[in-house]
All heavy atoms as an XYZ file, in Angstrom:
890
protein
N       0.879     -1.177      0.025
C      -0.019      0.057     -0.002
C       0.879      1.215      0.013
O       1.877      1.352      0.760
C      -0.961      0.047      1.251
C      -1.627      1.377      1.382
C      -1.853     -1.127      1.241
N       0.535      2.159     -0.879
C       1.312      3.436     -0.933
C       2.180      3.473     -2.213
O       2.898      2.560     -2.517
N       2.048      4.548     -2.908
C       2.749      4.808     -4.150
C       3.475      6.168     -3.944
O       2.794      7.190     -3.621
C       1.910      4.753     -5.365
C       2.678      5.158     -6.605
C       1.307      3.336     -5.536
N       4.772      6.205     -4.186
C       5.538      7.457     -3.963
C       5.529      8.290     -5.283
O       5.642      7.755     -6.363
C       6.988      7.147     -3.609
N       5.334      9.597     -5.050
C       5.485     10.536     -6.114
C       6.296     11.617     -5.583
O       5.859     12.421     -4.820
C       4.114     11.085     -6.569
C       3.283     10.088     -7.417
C       2.015     10.655     -7.898
N       0.993     10.111     -7.038
C      -0.230     10.643     -6.860
N      -0.488     11.837     -7.444
N      -1.137     10.101     -6.160
N       7.536     11.657     -5.935
C       8.561     12.617     -5.381
C       8.569     12.362     -3.906
O       8.856     11.258     -3.454
C       8.213     14.072     -5.758
C       8.279     14.238     -7.245
C       8.085     15.620     -7.700
N       7.902     15.681     -9.177
C       7.560     16.688     -9.773
N       7.319     17.817     -9.133
N       7.421     16.663    -11.058
N       8.379     13.388     -3.083
C       8.503     13.276     -1.582
C       7.201     12.720     -0.977
O       7.212     12.362      0.200
C       8.813     14.575     -0.945
C      10.037     15.269     -1.478
C       9.721     16.196     -2.670
O       8.599     16.865     -2.634
O      10.499     16.241     -3.519
N       6.074     12.749     -1.728
C       4.782     12.355     -1.188
C       4.455     10.926     -1.435
O       4.760     10.430     -2.529
C       3.636     13.251     -1.768
C       2.359     13.102     -1.170
O       2.345     12.861      0.077
O       1.365     13.298     -1.873
N       3.806     10.209     -0.456
C       3.327      8.831     -0.668
C       1.833      8.825     -0.476
O       1.401      9.267      0.484
C       4.001      7.889      0.311
C       3.491      6.489      0.158
C       5.496      7.842      0.129
N       1.121      8.386     -1.501
C      -0.373      8.303     -1.529
C      -0.729      7.004     -0.901
O      -0.502      5.977     -1.495
C      -0.837      8.450     -2.892
C      -2.390      8.521     -2.900
O      -3.011      8.053     -1.983
O      -2.889      9.125     -3.915
N      -1.274      7.020      0.326
C      -1.579      5.773      1.042
C      -2.922      5.113      0.538
O      -3.393      4.195      1.039
C      -1.641      5.978      2.574
C      -2.725      6.863      3.040
O      -3.584      7.344      2.182
O      -2.835      7.205      4.248
N      -3.608      5.748     -0.428
C      -4.847      5.236     -0.931
C      -4.671      4.386     -2.200
O      -5.614      3.885     -2.708
N      -3.409      4.222     -2.628
C      -3.159      3.525     -3.820
C      -2.507      2.127     -3.496
O      -1.631      2.094     -2.587
C      -2.217      4.214     -4.791
C      -2.700      5.607     -5.318
C      -1.573      6.242     -6.132
C      -3.928      5.402     -6.165
N      -2.937      1.153     -4.188
C      -2.283     -0.177     -4.133
C      -1.717     -0.529     -5.532
O      -2.531     -0.647     -6.414
C      -3.313     -1.234     -3.715
C      -2.656     -2.639     -3.703
C      -3.845     -0.961     -2.311
N      -0.442     -0.684     -5.634
C       0.185     -0.978     -6.899
C       0.173     -2.448     -7.098
O       0.620     -3.215     -6.204
C       1.604     -0.509     -7.068
C       2.244     -0.754     -8.303
C       3.581     -0.092     -8.472
O       4.008      0.741     -7.702
N       4.357     -0.513     -9.446
N      -0.481     -2.998     -8.118
C      -0.532     -4.413     -8.407
C       0.780     -4.873     -9.007
O       1.522     -4.056     -9.673
C      -1.720     -4.765     -9.291
C      -3.084     -4.385     -8.760
C      -4.173     -4.625     -9.752
C      -3.314     -5.114     -7.505
N       1.136     -6.137     -8.977
C       2.353     -6.610     -9.624
C       2.302     -6.388    -11.118
O       1.225     -6.467    -11.734
C       2.385     -8.126     -9.269
C       1.418     -8.292     -8.091
C       0.381     -7.177     -8.212
N       3.446     -6.180    -11.744
C       3.456     -5.979    -13.208
C       2.948     -7.208    -13.996
O       3.126     -8.301    -13.489
C       4.876     -5.679    -13.601
C       5.631     -5.622    -12.266
C       4.724     -6.066    -11.117
N       2.305     -6.972    -15.090
C       1.861     -8.049    -15.984
C       3.155     -8.809    -16.412
O       4.083     -8.248    -16.869
C       1.163     -7.560    -17.127
S       0.776     -8.767    -18.391
N       3.148    -10.180    -16.296
C       4.314    -10.892    -16.730
C       4.572    -10.815    -18.272
O       5.730    -10.972    -18.705
C       4.079    -12.338    -16.299
C       2.632    -12.396    -15.894
C       2.147    -10.997    -15.714
N       3.526    -10.661    -19.009
C       3.689    -10.514    -20.449
C       4.153     -9.214    -20.958
O       5.138     -9.080    -21.751
C       2.334    -10.884    -21.095
N       3.525     -8.080    -20.491
C       3.836     -6.758    -21.068
C       4.460     -5.796    -20.052
O       4.872     -4.678    -20.452
C       2.542     -6.152    -21.693
S       1.332     -5.669    -20.365
N       4.534     -6.226    -18.826
C       5.199     -5.463    -17.757
C       4.400     -4.220    -17.400
O       4.880     -3.341    -16.669
C       6.619     -5.085    -18.081
C       7.500     -6.236    -18.438
C       7.622     -7.361    -17.444
N       8.196     -6.858    -16.149
C       8.046     -7.472    -14.929
N       7.414     -8.584    -14.946
N       8.603     -6.978    -13.930
N       3.135     -4.077    -17.892
C       2.361     -2.867    -17.445
C       1.879     -3.036    -16.003
O       1.814     -4.129    -15.494
C       1.108     -2.668    -18.366
O       0.211     -3.764    -18.187
N       1.614     -1.942    -15.399
C       1.287     -1.966    -13.920
C      -0.091     -1.227    -13.771
O      -0.298     -0.241    -14.398
C       2.323     -1.219    -13.141
O       3.600     -1.841    -13.281
C       1.964     -1.264    -11.613
N      -0.892     -1.824    -12.943
C      -2.204     -1.224    -12.658
C      -2.288     -0.891    -11.169
O      -1.483     -1.498    -10.328
C      -3.322     -2.135    -13.055
C      -3.341     -2.363    -14.598
C      -4.579     -3.054    -15.096
O      -5.631     -3.082    -14.311
O      -4.521     -3.696    -16.106
N      -3.203     -0.031    -10.807
C      -3.441      0.369     -9.456
C      -4.874      0.227     -9.038
O      -5.768      0.447     -9.794
C      -3.027      1.905     -9.255
C      -1.618      2.118     -9.634
C      -1.266      2.355    -10.934
C      -0.628      2.142     -8.710
C       0.143      2.597    -11.311
C       0.722      2.421     -9.037
C       1.058      2.623    -10.333
N      -5.042     -0.044     -7.690
C      -6.336     -0.024     -7.100
C      -6.349      1.254     -6.262
O      -5.394      1.618     -5.710
C      -6.546     -1.201     -6.147
C      -6.560     -2.609     -6.763
C      -6.713     -3.612     -5.682
C      -7.624     -2.707     -7.810
N      -7.490      1.940     -6.284
C      -7.652      3.244     -5.637
C      -8.713      3.073     -4.551
O      -9.918      2.884     -4.859
C      -7.907      4.364     -6.549
C      -6.866      4.406     -7.644
C      -8.018      5.643     -5.812
C      -7.162      5.391     -8.828
N      -8.299      3.189     -3.314
C      -9.303      3.143     -2.163
C     -10.119      4.331     -2.203
O      -9.751      5.415     -2.644
C      -8.541      3.138     -0.866
C      -9.399      3.127      0.335
C      -8.743      3.607      1.530
N      -8.507      5.048      1.462
C      -7.467      5.707      1.848
N      -6.453      5.129      2.401
N      -7.301      7.020      1.691
N     -11.429      4.227     -1.856
C     -12.330      5.354     -1.818
C     -11.782      6.486     -0.881
O     -11.170      6.089      0.232
C     -13.728      4.938     -1.363
N     -11.872      7.626     -1.217
C     -11.401      8.782     -0.422
C     -12.115      8.871      0.900
O     -13.338      8.533      0.999
C     -11.512     10.094     -1.168
N     -11.423      9.377      1.929
C     -12.074      9.523      3.229
C     -13.209     10.575      3.109
O     -12.980     11.591      2.473
C     -11.004     10.070      4.255
C     -11.413      9.986      5.652
C     -10.291     10.333      6.625
O      -9.213     10.549      6.134
O     -10.636     10.328      7.768
N     -14.376     10.291      3.712
C     -15.448     11.205      3.568
C     -16.270     11.142      2.302
O     -17.239     11.856      2.119
N     -15.921     10.195      1.425
C     -16.654     10.028      0.141
C     -18.060      9.489      0.477
O     -18.214      8.631      1.345
C     -15.907      9.049     -0.729
C     -16.523      8.972     -2.205
C     -15.557      8.180     -3.105
O     -14.363      8.540     -3.183
O     -16.054      7.255     -3.735
N     -19.060     10.008     -0.227
C     -20.441      9.554      0.125
C     -20.662      8.111     -0.337
O     -19.869      7.560     -1.078
C     -21.324     10.490     -0.781
C     -20.464     11.042     -1.823
C     -19.046     11.009     -1.244
N     -21.684      7.526      0.253
C     -22.066      6.123     -0.122
C     -22.265      6.043     -1.620
O     -22.668      6.980     -2.249
C     -23.368      5.742      0.647
C     -23.079      5.592      2.119
C     -22.109      4.504      2.524
O     -22.206      3.354      1.941
O     -21.319      4.680      3.439
N     -22.009      4.869     -2.098
C     -22.229      4.625     -3.584
C     -23.750      4.858     -3.884
O     -24.596      4.369     -3.118
C     -21.823      3.216     -3.953
C     -21.664      3.039     -5.441
N     -22.724      2.787     -6.217
C     -20.611      3.105     -6.189
C     -22.318      2.683     -7.459
N     -20.985      2.793     -7.462
N     -24.020      5.490     -4.969
C     -25.422      5.741     -5.287
C     -26.319      4.509     -5.753
O     -27.579      4.630     -5.753
C     -25.355      6.797     -6.443
C     -24.049      6.542     -7.022
C     -23.152      6.052     -5.960
N     -25.647      3.443     -5.995
C     -26.374      2.259     -6.538
C     -25.976      1.034     -5.766
O     -25.257      0.181     -6.269
C     -26.225      2.018     -7.982
N     -26.449      0.849     -4.503
C     -26.020     -0.263     -3.717
C     -26.316     -1.623     -4.389
O     -27.388     -1.770     -4.995
C     -26.857     -0.121     -2.412
C     -27.227      1.327     -2.335
C     -27.338      1.778     -3.777
N     -25.399     -2.472     -4.409
C     -25.535     -3.827     -5.030
C     -25.052     -3.824     -6.415
O     -24.866     -4.933     -7.066
N     -24.798     -2.666     -7.047
C     -24.303     -2.608     -8.453
C     -22.850     -3.091     -8.552
O     -22.170     -3.147     -7.476
C     -24.370     -1.178     -8.974
O     -23.486     -0.329     -8.270
N     -22.385     -3.356     -9.745
C     -21.005     -3.739     -9.899
C     -20.060     -2.665     -9.287
O     -19.049     -3.011     -8.640
C     -20.655     -3.944    -11.448
C     -19.248     -4.362    -11.603
C     -18.841     -5.660    -11.592
C     -18.262     -3.440    -11.836
C     -17.553     -6.101    -11.751
C     -16.943     -3.788    -12.083
C     -16.581     -5.116    -11.978
N     -20.298     -1.422     -9.518
C     -19.433     -0.360     -9.013
C     -19.386     -0.313     -7.542
O     -18.369     -0.141     -6.942
N     -20.565     -0.548     -6.911
C     -20.669     -0.551     -5.393
C     -19.838     -1.702     -4.868
O     -19.005     -1.563     -3.893
C     -22.123     -0.647     -4.978
C     -22.198     -0.836     -3.565
N     -22.869     -2.029     -3.035
C     -21.957     -0.074     -2.473
C     -22.901     -1.848     -1.686
N     -22.317     -0.724     -1.306
N     -20.061     -2.925     -5.418
C     -19.342     -4.134     -4.944
C     -17.790     -3.959     -5.219
O     -17.050     -4.405     -4.340
C     -19.879     -5.341     -5.650
C     -21.388     -5.664     -5.341
C     -21.836     -6.857     -6.110
C     -21.614     -5.811     -3.829
N     -17.465     -3.424     -6.344
C     -16.088     -3.211     -6.670
C     -15.436     -2.312     -5.630
O     -14.350     -2.562     -5.060
C     -15.861     -2.580     -8.017
C     -14.525     -2.500     -8.505
N     -13.733     -1.397     -8.338
C     -13.653     -3.412     -9.061
C     -12.541     -1.570     -8.806
N     -12.426     -2.813     -9.243
N     -16.095     -1.206     -5.287
C     -15.577     -0.305     -4.232
C     -15.398     -0.980     -2.913
O     -14.332     -0.804     -2.277
C     -16.521      0.909     -4.061
C     -16.024      1.923     -3.027
C     -16.923      2.926     -2.594
N     -17.331      3.883     -3.661
C     -18.052      4.944     -3.456
N     -18.603      5.152     -2.320
N     -18.381      5.730     -4.490
N     -16.411     -1.786     -2.554
C     -16.264     -2.505     -1.260
C     -14.991     -3.455     -1.299
O     -14.297     -3.546     -0.318
C     -17.501     -3.326     -1.004
C     -18.783     -2.516     -0.681
C     -19.983     -3.470     -0.575
C     -18.635     -1.649      0.583
N     -14.880     -4.153     -2.418
C     -13.715     -5.187     -2.458
C     -12.402     -4.412     -2.475
O     -11.442     -4.821     -1.833
C     -13.851     -5.940     -3.692
C     -14.850     -7.101     -3.671
C     -14.889     -7.845     -5.014
C     -14.539     -8.085     -2.587
N     -12.281     -3.351     -3.220
C     -11.001     -2.595     -3.259
C     -10.687     -2.011     -1.858
O      -9.570     -2.147     -1.413
C     -11.005     -1.436     -4.308
C      -9.847     -0.481     -4.081
C     -11.019     -1.960     -5.700
N     -11.703     -1.460     -1.178
C     -11.430     -0.929      0.175
C     -11.034     -2.069      1.178
O     -10.146     -1.891      1.974
C     -12.674     -0.199      0.735
C     -12.979      1.114      0.010
O     -12.097      1.692     -0.662
N     -14.169      1.593      0.196
N     -11.645     -3.214      0.979
C     -11.312     -4.329      1.842
C      -9.905     -4.919      1.590
O      -9.148     -5.154      2.482
C     -12.336     -5.454      1.664
C     -12.151     -6.537      2.622
N     -12.444     -6.512      4.016
C     -11.637     -7.886      2.442
C     -12.137     -7.633      4.579
N     -11.668     -8.411      3.695
N      -9.600     -4.982      0.294
C      -8.233     -5.491     -0.049
C      -7.171     -4.502      0.471
O      -6.140     -4.953      0.986
C      -8.037     -5.575     -1.609
N      -7.427     -3.208      0.379
C      -6.555     -2.184      0.808
C      -6.350     -2.395      2.350
O      -5.269     -2.426      2.858
C      -7.077     -0.769      0.555
C      -6.294      0.328      1.153
N      -6.482      0.863      2.421
C      -5.245      1.044      0.647
C      -5.705      1.833      2.597
N      -4.872      1.942      1.586
N      -7.429     -2.592      3.085
C      -7.435     -2.676      4.558
C      -6.637     -3.983      4.939
O      -5.896     -3.961      5.869
C      -8.915     -2.768      5.048
N      -6.874     -5.062      4.226
C      -6.126     -6.315      4.493
C      -4.579     -6.100      4.348
O      -3.863     -6.592      5.217
C      -6.603     -7.455      3.546
C      -7.948     -8.011      3.913
C      -7.944     -8.919      5.076
O      -6.959     -9.714      5.253
O      -8.924     -8.894      5.858
N      -4.216     -5.410      3.287
C      -2.758     -5.147      3.081
C      -2.207     -4.263      4.231
O      -1.076     -4.592      4.627
C      -2.541     -4.591      1.658
C      -2.767     -5.545      0.531
C      -2.869     -4.775     -0.811
C      -1.771     -6.610      0.444
N      -2.950     -3.319      4.574
C      -2.470     -2.481      5.657
C      -2.327     -3.290      6.939
O      -1.300     -3.163      7.625
C      -3.428     -1.229      5.862
C      -3.052     -0.459      7.132
C      -3.373     -0.222      4.656
N      -3.369     -4.013      7.265
C      -3.340     -4.755      8.526
C      -2.229     -5.810      8.505
O      -1.749     -6.240      9.529
C      -4.682     -5.460      8.725
C      -5.757     -4.429      9.133
C      -7.189     -4.971      9.028
O      -7.437     -6.116      8.664
N      -8.117     -4.185      9.466
N      -1.844     -6.298      7.378
C      -0.703     -7.260      7.282
C       0.687     -6.554      7.138
O       1.698     -7.223      7.023
C      -0.905     -8.135      6.124
C      -2.059     -8.994      6.172
C      -2.352     -9.840      4.923
N      -3.540    -10.577      5.054
C      -4.015    -11.431      4.104
N      -3.312    -11.651      3.013
N      -5.155    -11.981      4.312
N       0.666     -5.203      7.279
C       1.899     -4.475      7.216
C       2.565     -4.398      5.872
O       3.757     -4.089      5.810
N       1.789     -4.527      4.874
C       2.360     -4.429      3.483
C       2.256     -3.010      2.994
O       1.380     -2.588      2.192
C       1.489     -5.319      2.448
C       1.506     -6.765      2.816
C       2.800     -7.434      2.649
N       3.359     -7.229      1.346
C       3.321     -8.088      0.352
N       2.786     -9.295      0.518
N       3.901     -7.826     -0.768
N       3.095     -2.169      3.570
C       3.088     -0.765      3.353
C       4.418     -0.236      2.744
O       5.482     -0.847      2.982
C       2.935     -0.038      4.731
C       1.656     -0.343      5.500
C       1.797      0.126      6.884
C       0.530      0.407      4.817
N       4.348      0.824      1.979
C       5.498      1.587      1.514
C       6.329      1.911      2.769
O       5.773      2.298      3.900
C       5.060      2.807      0.786
C       6.130      3.477      0.028
N       7.081      4.277      0.719
C       6.438      3.571     -1.265
C       7.917      4.786     -0.170
N       7.554      4.308     -1.387
N       7.614      1.915      2.692
C       8.456      2.118      3.850
C       8.185      3.509      4.540
O       8.285      3.636      5.735
C       9.970      2.033      3.487
O      10.259      2.942      2.386
C      10.330      0.661      3.049
N       7.862      4.479      3.808
C       7.564      5.807      4.412
C       6.371      5.732      5.237
O       6.254      6.467      6.274
C       7.311      6.884      3.245
C       6.809      8.123      3.829
C       8.574      7.079      2.503
N       5.446      4.818      4.986
C       4.116      4.726      5.825
C       4.320      3.849      7.042
O       3.388      3.879      7.883
C       3.011      4.208      4.962
C       2.639      5.003      3.729
C       1.604      4.244      2.897
C       2.118      6.395      4.183
N       5.445      3.104      7.179
C       5.596      2.250      8.282
C       6.100      3.043      9.486
O       7.209      3.502      9.545
C       6.586      1.132      7.979
C       6.095      0.183      6.962
C       7.029     -0.952      6.706
C       6.505     -1.934      5.745
N       7.384     -3.139      5.589
N       5.236      3.183     10.625
C       5.707      3.866     11.757
C       6.756      3.018     12.497
O       6.835      1.784     12.297
C       4.471      3.971     12.599
C       3.421      3.141     11.997
C       3.909      2.713     10.629
N       7.605      3.663     13.280
C       8.743      3.010     13.976
C       8.207      1.955     14.964
O       8.825      0.951     15.145
C       9.618      4.066     14.658
C      10.354      4.898     13.713
C      11.174      5.959     14.368
C      11.789      6.813     13.245
N      12.453      7.993     13.808
N       7.003      2.143     15.484
C       6.543      1.214     16.549
C       5.750      0.111     15.896
O       5.215     -0.760     16.625
N       5.666      0.031     14.595
C       4.855     -1.070     13.855
C       3.461     -0.607     13.642
O       2.980      0.414     14.173
N       2.745     -1.385     12.884
C       1.306     -1.056     12.561
C       1.248      0.031     11.499
O       2.248      0.391     10.877
N       0.038      0.498     11.321
C      -0.156      1.594     10.298
C      -1.192      2.525     10.779
O      -2.238      2.750     10.172
C      -0.521      0.906      8.980
N      -0.993      3.132     11.969
C      -1.981      3.942     12.623
C      -2.444      5.159     11.781
O      -3.626      5.506     11.938
N      -1.737      5.736     10.890
C      -2.162      6.824     10.180
C      -2.864      6.596      8.831
O      -3.333      7.445      8.181
C      -0.999      7.796      9.966
C       0.059      7.243      9.055
C       1.136      8.307      8.900
C       2.297      7.765      7.878
N       3.308      8.771      7.667
N      -2.853      5.290      8.446
C      -3.508      4.943      7.176
C      -4.965      4.564      7.382
O      -5.299      3.717      8.204
C      -2.754      3.748      6.525
C      -3.447      3.399      5.152
C      -1.314      4.130      6.263
N      -5.875      5.175      6.592
C      -7.319      4.992      6.808
C      -7.572      3.576      6.183
O      -7.128      3.279      5.097
C      -8.133      5.974      5.954
C      -9.631      5.674      6.012
C      -7.912      7.357      6.606
N      -8.347      2.752      6.910
C      -8.690      1.413      6.435
C     -10.236      1.252      6.527
O     -10.849      1.748      7.441
C      -7.985      0.279      7.147
C      -6.456      0.289      6.904
C      -8.210      0.284      8.594
N     -10.834      0.463      5.564
C     -12.214      0.244      5.547
C     -12.423     -1.305      5.313
O     -12.957     -1.636      4.222
C     -12.918      1.043      4.516
C     -12.935      2.516      4.849
C     -13.747      3.255      3.807
N     -13.669      4.631      4.005
C     -12.766      5.504      3.413
N     -11.957      4.966      2.543
N     -12.765      6.777      3.624
N     -12.138     -2.130      6.229
C     -12.423     -3.593      6.010
C     -13.940     -3.805      6.014
O     -14.679     -3.058      6.665
C     -11.702     -4.285      7.164
C     -11.646     -3.249      8.206
C     -11.536     -1.938      7.559
N     -14.337     -4.876      5.368
C     -15.800     -5.187      5.388
C     -16.110     -5.764      6.734
O     -15.480     -6.589      7.243
C     -16.104     -6.245      4.260
C     -16.127     -5.727      2.912
C     -16.162     -6.940      1.929
C     -17.308     -4.844      2.659
N     -17.258     -5.345      7.200
C     -17.808     -5.980      8.419
C     -18.387     -7.283      8.042
O     -18.642     -7.628      6.886
C     -18.919     -5.103      9.018
O     -20.058     -5.043      8.135
N     -18.566     -8.222      9.135
C     -19.241     -9.481      8.831
C     -20.510     -9.324      8.245
O     -20.949    -10.019      7.337
C     -19.196    -10.308     10.154
C     -19.631    -11.765      9.987
C     -18.640    -12.467      9.002
O     -17.437    -12.251      9.027
N     -19.251    -13.335      8.169
N     -21.296     -8.348      8.735
C     -22.616     -8.106      8.197
C     -22.613     -7.728      6.691
O     -23.408     -8.231      5.920
C     -23.267     -6.918      8.954
C     -24.653     -6.607      8.495
C     -25.280     -5.380      9.248
O     -24.751     -5.062     10.307
O     -26.243     -4.838      8.664
N     -21.657     -6.878      6.251
C     -21.488     -6.476      4.842
C     -21.061     -7.705      4.010
O     -21.586     -7.875      2.892
C     -20.477     -5.371      4.746
N     -20.170     -8.447      4.523
C     -19.785     -9.715      3.844
C     -20.981    -10.613      3.592
O     -21.190    -11.175      2.471
C     -18.743    -10.524      4.597
C     -17.427     -9.981      4.537
C     -16.458    -10.934      5.387
N     -15.128    -10.411      5.375
C     -14.059    -11.235      5.042
N     -14.222    -12.453      4.717
N     -12.897    -10.642      5.076
N     -21.739    -10.909      4.582
C     -22.924    -11.675      4.436
C     -23.949    -11.116      3.480
O     -24.608    -11.801      2.756
C     -23.547    -11.975      5.804
C     -22.683    -12.828      6.726
C     -23.144    -12.924      8.144
O     -24.203    -12.409      8.491
O     -22.414    -13.598      8.946
N     -24.164     -9.849      3.503
C     -25.176     -9.182      2.732
C     -24.714     -9.103      1.234
O     -25.496     -9.421      0.348
C     -25.435     -7.768      3.254
C     -26.431     -7.009      2.354
C     -26.854     -5.685      2.866
N     -27.849     -5.096      2.081
C     -28.165     -3.786      2.139
N     -27.731     -3.083      3.071
N     -29.124     -3.332      1.333
N     -23.515     -8.604      0.967
C     -23.132     -8.313     -0.453
C     -22.315     -9.432     -1.057
O     -22.165     -9.500     -2.310
C     -22.317     -7.011     -0.425
C     -23.052     -5.866      0.063
C     -22.884     -5.084      1.116
C     -24.289     -5.260     -0.569
N     -23.761     -4.059      1.243
C     -24.698     -4.195      0.155
C     -24.981     -5.563     -1.692
C     -25.814     -3.388     -0.085
C     -26.140     -4.828     -2.015
C     -26.517     -3.738     -1.215
N     -21.616    -10.302     -0.311
C     -20.843    -11.318     -0.764
C     -21.056    -12.724     -0.165
O     -20.156    -13.290      0.490
C     -19.302    -11.025     -0.587
C     -18.944     -9.624     -1.242
C     -18.914     -8.492     -0.439
C     -18.707     -9.575     -2.506
C     -18.553     -7.264     -0.995
C     -18.391     -8.361     -3.141
C     -18.335     -7.173     -2.369
N     -22.279    -13.195     -0.207
C     -22.648    -14.510      0.418
C     -21.868    -15.657     -0.159
O     -21.733    -16.665      0.500
C     -24.183    -14.566      0.176
C     -24.499    -13.737     -1.059
C     -23.482    -12.607     -0.952
N     -21.352    -15.555     -1.377
C     -20.633    -16.661     -2.003
C     -19.131    -16.418     -1.951
O     -18.409    -17.092     -2.668
C     -21.047    -16.738     -3.507
C     -22.545    -16.966     -3.759
C     -23.058    -18.246     -3.045
O     -22.416    -19.246     -3.077
N     -24.237    -18.120     -2.466
N     -18.688    -15.527     -1.156
C     -17.298    -15.264     -0.952
C     -16.923    -13.895     -1.649
O     -17.785    -13.243     -2.247
N     -15.677    -13.439     -1.405
C     -15.265    -12.075     -1.815
C     -14.964    -12.100     -3.316
O     -13.802    -12.018     -3.706
C     -14.054    -11.624     -1.022
C     -14.346    -11.402      0.447
C     -13.020    -11.037      1.196
C     -15.381    -10.370      0.615
N     -15.999    -12.113     -4.069
C     -15.873    -12.050     -5.591
C     -17.130    -11.414     -6.132
O     -18.198    -11.438     -5.502
C     -15.623    -13.415     -6.149
C     -16.723    -14.347     -5.974
C     -16.451    -15.836     -6.596
N     -15.202    -16.340     -6.169
C     -15.095    -17.139     -5.114
N     -16.123    -17.400     -4.381
N     -13.931    -17.617     -4.825
N     -17.003    -10.856     -7.274
C     -18.160    -10.212     -7.947
C     -18.520    -11.081     -9.168
O     -17.728    -11.369     -9.944
C     -17.820     -8.791     -8.420
C     -17.388     -7.884     -7.238
C     -19.035     -8.163     -9.160
C     -16.865     -6.545     -7.720
N     -19.695    -11.503     -9.206
C     -20.253    -12.218    -10.356
C     -20.963    -11.276    -11.303
O     -21.906    -10.474    -10.850
C     -21.255    -13.308     -9.965
O     -20.690    -14.137     -8.980
C     -21.738    -14.152    -11.062
N     -20.480    -11.212    -12.511
C     -21.045    -10.295    -13.476
C     -22.309    -10.871    -14.115
O     -22.275    -12.045    -14.565
C     -20.075     -9.950    -14.635
C     -20.658     -8.965    -15.640
C     -18.855     -9.362    -14.017
N     -23.516    -10.293    -13.966
C     -24.743    -10.854    -14.517
C     -24.559    -11.148    -16.022
O     -23.850    -10.409    -16.753
C     -25.771     -9.772    -14.284
C     -25.191     -8.870    -13.244
C     -23.706     -8.991    -13.347
N     -25.266    -12.170    -16.506
C     -25.094    -12.537    -17.928
C     -25.397    -11.398    -18.867
O     -24.737    -11.233    -19.952
C     -26.118    -13.732    -18.083
C     -26.335    -14.217    -16.770
C     -26.116    -13.111    -15.844
N     -26.308    -10.510    -18.541
C     -26.623     -9.407    -19.481
C     -25.595     -8.356    -19.438
O     -25.570     -7.464    -20.214
C     -27.999     -8.849    -19.138
C     -28.158     -8.278    -17.720
O     -27.473     -8.754    -16.826
O     -28.883     -7.315    -17.542
N     -24.624     -8.362    -18.499
C     -23.472     -7.447    -18.411
C     -22.194     -8.004    -18.822
O     -21.193     -7.291    -18.704
C     -23.418     -6.887    -17.023
C     -24.638     -6.057    -16.555
C     -24.467     -5.410    -15.180
O     -23.293     -5.169    -14.782
O     -25.478     -5.163    -14.508
N     -22.177     -9.237    -19.310
C     -20.927     -9.833    -19.738
C     -20.357     -9.084    -20.897
O     -21.110     -8.639    -21.809
C     -21.171    -11.302    -20.245
C     -21.529    -12.265    -19.090
C     -20.309    -12.543    -18.160
O     -19.211    -12.557    -18.551
N     -20.654    -12.867    -16.886
N     -19.093     -8.849    -20.926
C     -18.435     -8.176    -22.094
C     -18.596     -9.045    -23.356
O     -18.531    -10.299    -23.324
C     -16.929     -8.022    -21.719
C     -16.735     -8.918    -20.471
C     -18.076     -9.327    -19.934
N     -18.863     -8.334    -24.471
C     -18.954     -9.056    -25.725
C     -17.627     -9.216    -26.354
O     -16.767     -8.370    -26.262
C     -19.882     -8.269    -26.661
C     -21.301     -8.227    -26.159
C     -22.184     -7.649    -27.134
N     -21.610     -6.460    -27.823
C     -22.343     -5.482    -28.364
N     -23.643     -5.523    -28.326
N     -21.752     -4.462    -28.954
N     -17.505    -10.373    -27.050
C     -16.273    -10.599    -27.819
C     -16.183     -9.671    -29.055
O     -17.278     -9.290    -29.539
C     -16.217    -12.040    -28.334
N     -15.013     -9.131    -29.374
C     -14.955     -8.228    -30.478
C     -15.398     -8.961    -31.751
O     -15.167    -10.062    -31.961
C     -13.435     -7.870    -30.575
C     -12.683     -8.693    -29.531
C     -13.768     -9.531    -28.760
N     -16.059     -8.083    -32.512
C     -16.642     -8.682    -33.801
C     -15.499     -8.747    -34.790
O     -14.648     -7.864    -34.929
C     -17.762     -7.759    -34.337
C     -18.917     -7.695    -33.404
C     -20.049     -6.774    -33.982
O     -20.024     -6.683    -35.206
O     -20.845     -6.261    -33.186
N     -15.549     -9.873    -35.505
C     -14.487    -10.051    -36.572
C     -14.815     -9.212    -37.800
O     -16.013     -9.103    -38.137
C     -14.392    -11.532    -36.970
C     -13.918    -12.442    -35.918
C     -13.681    -13.798    -36.400
O     -13.321    -13.986    -37.580
O     -13.830    -14.739    -35.646
N     -13.892     -8.541    -38.327
C     -14.166     -7.750    -39.469
C     -14.171     -8.617    -40.700
O     -13.342     -9.521    -40.792
C     -13.068     -6.665    -39.647
O     -11.836     -7.191    -39.739
N     -15.043     -8.363    -41.681
C     -15.137     -9.162    -42.821
C     -14.167     -8.623    -43.809
O     -13.942     -7.473    -43.932
C     -16.558     -9.162    -43.397
O     -16.952     -7.862    -43.596
N     -13.497     -9.614    -44.487
C     -12.492     -9.205    -45.440
C     -12.930     -9.332    -46.841
O     -13.645    -10.098    -47.251
C     -11.223     -9.998    -45.220
C     -10.568     -9.690    -43.927
C      -9.246    -10.531    -43.800
N      -8.706    -10.239    -42.531
C      -7.554    -10.532    -42.150
N      -6.757    -11.152    -42.971
N      -7.021    -10.205    -40.945
């Protein structure tokens, strides 16, 4: 958790490991502190936000922090975390921490161009 930009470290970013094929890197962005509730509870966007916030919290709690964010006494007291409560897990993720995309929202395969 934490991505450095010059002297500043953003504790809301989680850098994912680079793609083994192309070496590109992606980031997860935790919801900002004080951000309002998602306008569409149960939607893909809402569930995605909950999972990203939970993944961020898990990494912080496990001490997986940028060195600048690690306090000398251990822990990560200054990093905001939003783990899912047991109630939220049961309500939004009864089948485990994954999002199932409804069949009508499945991405379509690219159409082949006719030659």
